[in-house]
N, C-alpha and C positions, 0 to 999 in steps of 0.2 A: 329712615324707613325709605322703601322702593315704591311707588309713582305707576299706576298707569297698569301696563299689560304686566308688567311683573310682579306686581303685586294679587294682582289677581289671580296667578298663576300659584302664588305664593299659598293665597286662603285656599285654595281648589286643595294642593296639596295636604295643609292645616285643616282640615275640616273640624276639629275642636273648638276654633274660632267659631265656629257656625252654630254651636249648643247653644237652647234657648236661654240657657243659665248665662253665657258670655256677653251677650247684650239684647235685654227683651225686647228691643224694636226690630232689631234683624233678621229679617225671614231669609234672606238668602246671600250670596259673595254679593249679587248688587248692591243690597240695600248697606251690605255691610262695608263695601266701597265707599257710598254715598255719605255713611255720615263719618268713618274714618278721617278720608282723606278728601271729600268734597267731588268725586270724583263719579261720572253718569255712566252709563251702559253705554252710551257713543263715545266715551270718552272725554280726556280732558276737552274744556269749552275754550278758545280762545278769551284773552283778555280781551277789557272794554276800551284800552289804551295803551299804550308801548307800541314798542317794534310788531307782536304780534296782534295787530288789532284785526278785526273781520272784513276790512274793508282793503287786504293786503291785495286783493285782484284789481280792486279798484285801483290803488296806486302805479301798480305794475301796469293796468291801462294807461294811465296817463305820464307813465315816464314810457311807455313805449310809444306814444303818441308826439312826446316830445323829443323824444331823440328822432322819430319821422321826422318831423318839422327841422331838426336842425339841418338834418341829412341833406331836406329838399332844399333851404334856405341856398346852400352851399352850392347845391345842384344847379340850380337856378344863375346862380351869380356867376359859376362858370361857364355854364353856357350862354348866358350876357358876354361874358369874354369873347366867346367861339364867335358868336356872330357878329362881334366885331373885330376877328380878325386878330386876336391877341389871346394872351395864355394865361390862362391862372392856377396857380397851385395854392397849398394851404401852408406855403410858408411865405409866400406875399402877404397872404392874407393876415399872418403872425407879425410880419414885422409892418404892415400898416397897422394895425392892434396894437402893437406896443412894440418901442425900438430894440427894447431890452431880449425881446423872444428872438432869437436865430433860428429857430430849427420847426418842424410843423406841430411840433408836439402837442400845444399847448391850441393849437385850432381840430387836433384827432382826437384829445379830449374832451373837447369841449362837445366833438358829433356824439361821442359817448356816453355824455353826461356826468365824464369825470373831474369836471373842469371846475377850476376855484372859484369863491364869492366873488364876483367882481366881473371876471372872463367873460361871462354872455354878455355882460352890457360892452364893452371892448372889442369884444368880436362882431357885434351886431352895428354897432356905427361904423367902424372899419370898415362893412360890407355898403353900407348904405353911402360913403364918403365912393369907395371903389365904382358903386353901381353907377356915381352920378358923375364919375370922372370917365368912364368910360364911356359913358351914353353923350356927355355932354363932348368929348372929342372929335366924333366924327359918326355918322349916320351910319348903321348896319351896312355889311354890305349886301347886296343880292346876289341871290345865288344865276350866278353863270350859266345858261342856257346857248348853246352854239346855236346862231342860226340854220332851218331848214335848209334843201335844195330841193327845189323843184324840179 
């Protein structure tokens, strides 16, 4: 049988189901919906577990924060490299994380939270190694300001 609004419309079209002898407790459409299929007047309620939990907005916020944190971590690595006059790309990071990764796809997927289990630790450890390597190599290049003539 149909659920939700289509059932509500069906019951409105078939008023004979609402006669007192049809169900002794049901006084109107909303009561009948509640008794028959457990649907409140407000509509179906979310489940307490599983994919459609009431905390779905909280999970979206956590995912958005994690995505933002990963993008910021990569941007910080890139900034560190540019401060030292070197180039950093997603492909370089991917090769440092795993020698079998010969494209930038794993890092791009990591930033979008579409990575495979274990990729996060590989990429984060590679970022740490690359940061240590570039900072140990030479100090950052200072901004060159031409001397002013007086």
